[in-house]
C-alpha positions in Angstrom: 107.6 -43.2 -13.0 104.5 -40.9 -14.1 102.6 -38.8 -11.8 98.8 -39.1 -12.5 97.4 -35.4 -12.1 94.1 -37.1 -11.3 95.7 -38.9 -8.2 97.3 -35.7 -7.1 94.1 -33.8 -7.2 92.1 -36.4 -5.8 94.4 -36.6 -2.7 94.5 -32.9 -2.3 90.8 -32.7 -2.5 90.6 -35.4 0.2 93.0 -33.6 2.3 91.5 -30.3 2.2 87.9 -31.7 2.7 89.3 -33.5 5.8 90.6 -30.2 7.3 87.3 -28.3 6.5 85.1 -31.2 8.2 86.8 -30.2 11.3 85.5 -26.5 11.2 82.2 -25.7 13.0 80.4 -22.7 13.9 80.3 -21.8 17.6 76.7 -22.1 18.2 77.0 -20.4 21.7 78.0 -17.1 20.2 75.3 -14.7 18.7 75.4 -14.9 14.9 73.9 -12.9 12.1 73.6 -16.1 10.0 76.8 -15.3 8.0 78.8 -17.6 10.3 80.5 -14.6 12.0 79.7 -13.3 15.5 76.9 -10.6 15.4 79.4 -7.8 16.5 81.7 -8.8 13.5 78.8 -9.0 11.0 77.1 -5.7 12.2 80.5 -3.8 11.8 80.9 -3.0 15.4 84.5 -3.3 16.3 85.6 -5.9 18.7 87.0 -4.6 22.0 91.0 -5.2 21.9 92.2 -7.0 25.0 94.8 -5.3 27.0 97.9 -7.4 27.1 98.3 -8.7 30.4 101.6 -7.2 32.4 104.1 -9.7 33.1 104.6 -10.4 36.9 107.5 -9.1 38.4 108.9 -12.0 40.8 112.4 -11.8 42.6 113.6 -15.2 42.9 116.5 -16.4 45.4 118.5 -19.1 43.7 121.0 -19.9 46.6 121.3 -18.7 50.2 123.9 -20.6 52.1 127.1 -20.4 54.2 130.1 -20.8 51.9 132.0 -24.2 52.0 135.1 -22.4 53.9 132.6 -21.1 56.5 133.9 -17.5 56.1 131.0 -16.2 54.1 127.4 -16.3 53.9 126.3 -16.0 50.2 123.0 -15.4 48.4 122.2 -15.1 44.7 119.0 -14.3 42.7 117.2 -12.9 39.7 113.9 -11.0 38.8 111.5 -12.8 36.6 109.1 -10.6 34.4 111.2 -7.8 33.8 114.5 -7.2 31.6 116.3 -4.0 32.5 119.9 -2.7 33.4 120.1 -0.5 36.6 117.3 -1.5 39.0 118.2 -2.0 42.6 118.4 -5.6 44.2 118.4 -5.8 47.8 119.3 -9.0 49.8 117.9 -8.7 53.6 119.2 -11.3 56.1 117.2 -11.5 59.1 117.8 -13.5 62.2 114.8 -15.6 63.4 116.1 -16.3 66.9 118.0 -13.2 67.7 117.8 -9.7 66.6 120.1 -9.0 63.6 119.7 -8.0 60.2 122.4 -7.8 57.2 121.7 -6.1 54.0 123.6 -6.6 50.5 122.7 -4.6 47.7 123.5 -4.8 44.1 122.5 -3.4 40.6 120.3 -5.4 38.5 121.8 -6.3 35.0 119.7 -7.5 32.0 120.2 -10.9 30.6 118.3 -12.6 28.0 115.1 -13.5 29.7 115.3 -11.7 33.2 117.1 -9.3 35.4 120.3 -10.9 37.3 120.9 -9.7 40.8 124.1 -11.5 40.8 125.8 -13.1 43.9 126.3 -11.2 47.3 128.8 -12.6 49.9 128.9 -11.2 53.3 131.5 -11.9 56.1 130.3 -14.6 58.3 131.1 -12.5 61.5 128.2 -10.4 60.8 126.1 -13.3 61.6 124.9 -15.0 64.8 124.5 -18.7 65.0 121.0 -20.0 64.1 118.4 -19.7 61.3 118.1 -16.7 59.1 115.6 -15.6 56.5 116.9 -14.2 53.2 114.7 -12.0 50.9 115.3 -10.3 47.7 113.5 -7.1 47.1 113.8 -5.2 43.9 113.2 -1.8 42.9 112.6 -1.5 38.9 113.4 1.8 37.0 109.8 2.8 37.1 109.9 2.7 40.8 107.8 -0.6 41.5 108.9 -2.7 44.4 108.5 -6.5 44.5 110.1 -9.0 47.1 110.7 -12.9 46.8 109.2 -15.4 49.2 111.8 -16.1 52.4 114.5 -18.7 52.0 116.0 -20.2 55.0 119.6 -20.0 55.7 121.5 -21.9 58.7 124.6 -20.5 60.1 126.5 -22.8 62.3 
């Protein structure tokens, strides 16, 4: 089998020509006629964009009464930050009566987030009814963020 170099060259020129045909000059941006925006053509440096900081968002994964009925548990993580040593605080608040239960853990960096692990509190600390659970996180730089509320029904 013989390769025709003319055929290879023809195929390459068609492929490159097809790719270049899709290139256009943006007529909406001012140009100096060189195909480059006027700021680039004049040598004026383009303002560098600041990186957008990640949004730190605590997320409750589970909030429930354990199957044995002896504990109320919650777990969560913090998206947008990966660090060891931040403060995680799960706050359980009774909606129908007065009552608050707080369980604290230390954040642990994992591959993409900060894990707050799981807390498990004795059910005797809870009254029957609906509770809200929130996860607040205090980062190493002192910034505090809080999750949306999750509901927990205590039988």
